[in-house]
N, C-alpha and C positions, 0 to 999 in steps of 0.2 A: 533478620539481618539488621543491625543498627544503622542509623543514618550516618553519612560520612562525618568523620571528625573534621574540625575546622580550625583555622588560625585567623588572626586579624588580617585585614586587607594588606597586601604586600606592595611595596615599591621595589620592583625587580630591576636593578640597574646594570648597565654594561659600560665599560670604558672603551668599547670598540675593539678593534683588532688591527694587525699590521696594515691591512689594505683599506681600513675604514676609520675615520676619525670625525667627530663633531668638533669643528674648530671654534665655532662661536654661534651665538643666537641672540635675538632681540629685535624689538620693533616689528614683530610679526614675520621674521625671516630666520633662516638657519643657513649656516655656512659649513659645508661638509666636504671631505675628501674621499672619493671612491677610486681606489687604485691611485693613479697619478693625476686624476681630474678633480678639480675643485669646483663645486657648484653652489650657487646661491638660489634658494627657492623659498616660497612662502611657508610659514609655520604659525598659524593664528595663536597657538598657545604660548608663544614666546612674547610675553607681555612686558618684559623688562628691557633694559638698554643693552646694546652690544658691548662686549668687553674689549674687543680689538678695535684698533683705529680704522677709519674709513678706507685707508689705502690697502689694508689687508682684504677687505671685501671687494675692492676695485680690481684685485688681481684674479678674481674668480674666472675660470675658463668658460663657464656658461651660467646664465641667469634666466630663471623662469619668471615670466610675467603672466599672471592670471589671478583672478580674485576668488573664484568659487572652487571649493574643494573638489567638487565633482565635475566642474566644467573644464573645457579645453583651454589651453593657453598657448604661449609660444616661448621658445628658447631664443635667447640672444647670446652670441658667441664672441669671445675675444680671441682674435687670431684664428688659425686653422685648428679645428677640433675634430677628431675622428668621430664618425657616426657610431662606431662601436669600439669598445676598448676592454681589455681583460681586467678582472678583479678576482683575487684569490680569497675564498672563504673556506678556511681549513684545507681539506684535500680537494676541494671542488673549485674549478675555474669557471667564472661566470662572464658572459659577454654582456657588459652593460650597454644600454642604449637610451637615448633621450626620447621619452614617450610624450605624447600630447597631454598627458594627465600628470605632469611634473615628476613622475617616477623614472627610475633608471633600471629597474629590474631586480633590485636587491633591497631587502628591508632589514638592515643590520641590527636594529633594536631587538629582533627576534632571536639573536644568538643565545641568550640564556634559556629560551624555550627549546631551541635545537639541542643544546647540551643536555638538558633535562630529558628530552625525548630519547637521545642516544643511550643515556644511562638506563632508562626504563626498558628499552628494547633488549638490553642485555639480560633482563630478568627472564624473558622467554627462552633464551638460550639455556639458562639454568634449568628450565623445565624440559630440556631435550628437544625443543622445537626450533625451526627456523622462523625468526620473527616476521610477522606480516604487518605492514603499515598501509593504511588508507589515507591519502592526502587529498582532501576536498578543497576546491578552489585553489589548486596547486600552483597556478600562475607560471613563473619561469623555472620552477623545479628545484630551487636551492635545497629545501628540506628533503625532497625526494632523493636528490643526488647524495646528500650527506648520509642519509640512511642506507642507500644502495651501496655506497662506497664502504660501508661497514658490514656488508653482507646481508642486508635486510631485503626481503621480498616486498616490493613497493607497487601499489596501485595508485596512479596519479590521475586525478579527474579535474578537468577544466572545460568550460563551455566555449572557450575562445580558441579557434584554430590557430590564430597568430601566437597565442601564449604557448600552446603545445609545441609549435614549431620552434619557438624561442627556447623552450625547455630542452628539446632534442638537440638544438645547437649547443647548449650548455653541456649536455651529456657527452657529445662528441669532443668538445673542447676539453672536458675533464678526463677524456680517455676512459669513459665508462660505458662504451657501446655494448659490452657483453653483460652489463649489470642487469639483475632481474627486475626490470621496471615495465609495468603495463601502462601505456599512455592511452587514456580514455577521453575522447571528445564527446562530452555529454553534460546535460543538466545534472547538477549534484543531487538534487532531490530525487529525480527519477532513478538515478543509479543506486542510491542508498535504498530506496524502497524495493527495487528489484533484488538487491543483495539480501534484504531481510526475507523476502519470499524464498530465496535460494538457501536460506539458513547458513550463509557464509559468516565467518568470524574473522576478526583482526585483533592483533595484540595492541595496536595503537591506531588512533584516528586523529588527524589534524583537521580542524575546521577553521578556515581563514576567509570568511565571506566579505564581500563588499557591502556597503549600505544598500546599493541598488545595482541591478544588472539584468542581463538577458541571457537565456540559455541558448544552446546550439540551434534550437528550432524556434527561437523567439519567446521562450518561456520567461515570464517576469519574475525576478527575485527582489523581494523587499525584506530587509533584515528584520525589521520590527514585526512583520506579519508572518514570516516563514521560518525564522530561526528556531522557535520553540519546538515545532513539529519535527524539524530536521534533527535536532539534538536528541529527541526522544527515539527517533528511528536509529540514530547512531548508537545509542545505548544498547539496543538489541543486537548490534553487530560486534560488541566487545567480547573477547574471549573470557571465559569464566575463571581460568587459572591465573593468568597474568595479563593485565591490560591497563590502558590509560587513554585519556582523551584530552586534547588541548584545543581550547577555543581562543582565537585571537580576533579582535575586531577594532576597527578604526572609527566606529560610529560615534560621532561627537555628541549626539543627543542622548546616548546611553551613559551609564556610569559603571564604575567597577562594582558597586553595590548591586545594581540591577542585574549584571551578568552573573554575579555570585548567587543571587536568589534564584535565578532561573536554573543554573547548574545544580544547585542544591536540591531543587525539586526533581530534576531529571534523575539524579543519583540517590534519591531518598532511600531506596531499598537495596543499594549496592554496598554500603559500608565504605571502607577505604578512607582516603584523605582527599579533601577538596581545598584548593588554594586559589584565591582570586586577587586581582589587583591591577596595577599599571606597569607597563614596560617603559623604562626611561633610559636615555643615553646621557652619560656624563660628558661635559665639555672637556676638551683637552686642556690641561694645565689650569683647571678651575674646579671649584666644588659645586658648581651649578649642574643640575640635571634637567633634561627636557623630556617631558612625558610624550610618548609616541602612540601608544595604543593600550587597550584594555585586554585582560586575559583571564581565563579560568583554566585550571588543570586538575584533573582527577586521576587517581590511581588506586587500584585495589591492592597494591603491594607497597604501602608506605614504609614498611620496615626495611625495604631494600635500598 
């Protein structure tokens, strides 16, 4: 089997969608609209100057103060702001919440990867099978619910009980209580290694790890130490007839090139197509794009 074919590193951009817009960015901050709520939070990569006037930023409903990407901070609110509010992502309704780590439960820059995922899962249907998706570090379940809403059998794994509960809340809010989703509270590495021993296979695998974290039983996760072994184990779980893997990471010490080289090594004997690059969101009414994360995606069915 030849090595995967490749393309130059990609800048995969999104203009947002009706319930999400990047309104402005600059001076280490970004101004975004999630549903009806406008938030102002840190973004170190926004090295340029804001495009909008200061009064537009002053109207933000919530502002996050905190210096370190991994450290806790605090939200400041203007007026009465609900603790949770709805946001629509395609057919899925998400309950956004203000977390202590500046996030609100949705990562809209991943929309191009979610669209690509749904397109690739249709290939398994062409083979007469019900598609099976494994979502590792699944967090609040947006990708899991998008796939389940499309009839995919989903296994969602996260080591945080709070994240699983949040994902189940999103499932109920999306009226997908009967969707085929297994919610697994476990360390991702332990789960994958057990699935390898069981000889299980999946048509698609999502891997969206943090830089650092702890498992359900205190297991330590370090992306730079543990990601290579995890990806090699995931490769063993991919269906031979129709399969794909998506890796997304926010690790700022990594680069798109380093992610690409690792993924190319993992899939060296699988053929197919490997694409790597950055995910970026375009500002509303501007030609500027803000890089949000790094990704690699592989498929054994590039012709589809």
